[in-house]
N, C-alpha and C positions, 0 to 999 in steps of 0.2 A: 833157364834163369836160376840163379843161385838162391838159396834160402834167405840170405841176407838181403838181396834185392827184392824178393817177394815180401819180406817183412817191412822193408822201407816203403814199398808201394802201399802195403796195407795200412801202415801208419799215416801215410800221406792222404789216402782216401778218407780215413776216419777224421783226420784234422779238417779236411775240406768240408766234410759233412757237418762237423761240429761248428765250425766257423760260420757256416751258412745257417746254423740253427735248425737243421732239418732232422726229422726222424729217419730211420732206415727206410720206412715206407715212402715218405715224401721224396727222399733222395732217389730211391729206386724208380719212382714215377718219371723223374727227369730223364731216365735212360731206358725206360720201357722194360724194367726188370722187377721182379718180386723182392720184397725185403730180405728173403733168404739169400739171394744173390749178393746183395750189399753186405750182409753178414759174412758171407764167404770171402768177399774181397777184403773186408776189414780184418779177417782172421787168417789171411794169406793161404786160404784153401783153394781159391780161384783167382785169376787175374783178368780184369776187364780188358777188352780189346783196345787198340790204339785210338779208335774213334771216340770211345767212351772216356778214355783218359784225357784226350784233348778237350772234350766237352766239359769235363770236371774242371780243368784249368781255366776254361773260359768262364765258367760259373763263378769261380772265386776271383778272377781278375788277375792280370799279370802283376799288379802292384804287390800282391800278397804272396806270389810264388817264391820270391827270395826268402821271405820269412818262413814259409813252409819248409823249404829245403834245410834251413838252419834248425827248425824244430824237429824234423825227422832225425837229424844227427843228435840233438839234445835228448831225445826220448831214451836212448840207450843209457844215459847217465841219470836223468831226472825221473824217468818213469812217465808213461803216457798220460795218466790222469793229471799229474801236476803240470806237464807241458801244455796240455790242452786247456786246462783251467787258466793257466797264466796267459796263454794267447787270447782266449776269449775275453779276459779282463782288459788286456791291452787294446783289442779291437773295439770294445765297448767304450773305453776311455777316448780313443781316437775319434770315434763316431760322435761322442758328446762334445769333443773339442771343436768339431766342424759344424755343429748345430747352431752356433751363435749367429 
């Protein structure tokens, strides 16, 4: 796996966790791993297996996967913190729009 692909996967994992509003510890519990493993995934030091990647996508829901793909591409130009913050604001707004 190329370094670019590893970095894209790491960013995607971090985005999924942030959108779900979970700590690394909470996120790790979903997959039976310690927070250190989540940290390694998010820093492209390790890659989760296919089963765990699919489970992550199921947790976030298919409706948000397209947006995540776009965000992963945007991270290179915007920076991870800004992209994550922007996405969380959008999702919160969408959630409040549906609460009526």
